[in-house]
N, C-alpha and C positions, 0 to 999 in steps of 0.2 A: 516458575517460571518467574524468573530473574526478570525487574524489570529496570529499566537504568535511562531517566528522563521521560519517561511515561510511554516508551516501548520496550515491549518484551527483548529478550536479550535470546531468540530464536527467532527461524522464518518465518514470516506471518502469512498466514492464507489469507482468502478472499473473503470470509468471514469475517477474521481479524479486522480486517480495513474495513469490512462495515462498519463494525465497532466503533473504531479507535476513531472515524471519520464521520460517523454518525449519516449511516449512508440512506438514503429508505430499502436498497436491497444488493442482494450480491448480483444481480444483472445490471448494475452500473458498473461494476469494476468488468466485468468480461466487455461490454460495450468500450467503457474508456478504453480498454485492451488493442479491439481491435480497431479503432478510432485513432490510436499511440497515443493519447494526451496523459495517462495514467501514471504513477508511480510504476519505473523497467519492474518487470519480473523475470520469473521461467520457469519455467515445468522440470519437475521432476518426477518422470513417467506420465500416467494422464493429471499429476496436480499440480494445481499452479500453486509459487511458494511470491514471496517478496520478503527482499535483504532491509531487515528492520532500518537501517544505515540509509537505504535508500529512496526506503519512503521519507525520512525525516528531509533529506537532501533538496528533494520533490516538493517539500511541504514550503520548505525553504523557501526552493527557487520562482516557488506560485507567491509567499508574501512577499519579495523583490520586485516581481514583475507588478504587484500591486502598488507600490508607495512607489 
């Protein structure tokens, strides 16, 4: 897995987001998705995946809201 600015160079799984964002559980990721408040994701069959660039943009948007 190649790393670019601390984000992997592949699509992320919900488990990856838990590790990356120090979340309490993978259920948090699914709750965010249901509430449409987390990073945008997409399905590949039954598997949920996240584009690292969109996760990074989502994190940046959060820091802009705080500033």
